[in-house]
N, C-alpha and C positions, 0 to 999 in steps of 0.2 A: 788692353783686351786680354779677359783668359784665357785659357787653352778651350775649355768649352764653347766661347764664343767663338773663336778661330775655328773649331771645327763645324759648327752650325754655317758660318758664310761662307767657310771653303765646301761644304755640301752643296749650299743654294751656288754656290757658281757652276761645280759642276754639274747640276740641275740644270742651269741657264744654258750652259755651253749645249748639252746635250740636246736641249728644244730647241735649240739655234743650229743645230745638225753642223758643227764647227768641231774639230780635234783641238785637242791641247797645243799642238806646234801650230796650229793654225792661228788662234788666240796668240798663242805668243809670239808670233811675226808681227801680228795684227798691233799688238802692244808695245814691241819692241824690247823684250826679257825672253829668257830660254824658257824650253818647254817642262825642264825639270823645276823651274820656278812656279808654274804652274800646276805640276802633279805638288809642288807642296804645299801652295795655298790650298787646293781642293781637299788634301787630307789636313789642315788646320795645324800644320808645323809651323809656319810665318804669320806674323803680323803684316796685314796689307794695308797698304798707304791709301788714302782715300781719292787718292789721284789714280793710281791702278784700278779700284773699286770704280772710279767713275767712267772711266774707259771701257772694262766688263761691261757695266751698264750698258752703254752706247753698243758696243759691238753684238751684245746678245739682245738688245732691245727689251732692255729688262730694267725698268722702274730701280733706282738707286734704293729705293724704300725695300725694294723685294729684297737685296740684303742683310738689311741693319734693321729693318722692322722688328718689334718683339724678339729681340735678339736671344731669349732664352729658347732652348731647343724646341722647335714648332714638330715634333715627331712624326705627328699626322703627316704635315707639307710633305718632310722628308721622307717619308712611306710613301705616298701619292707620289713623288719626282722619282724615286728607285722604280716605283710602279713602271711609269715611263719609261725609262732607261730601260728596262726588261724588255717591254713593248718594240722599243727602238731595235733593238738587236735581234729579233728572233727573226 
């Protein structure tokens, strides 16, 4: 997986986690990994295994296709997700 693809998937993980209203620590605990591993995934610094992506999908109640469909950057979707994040933090 390319760095660009990792970053898109990572951003989608961050958005899905925010929509599910769970912290990085909570997600990490539910998956059985450290919080820094979630941070690295969200920043696109690491390849994410299918098994971990499946767990994230189940925990955030997002279909796995959400994370991997049209792997090319979906800038409008990411932009919309960032707007959701801004609204949730205000």
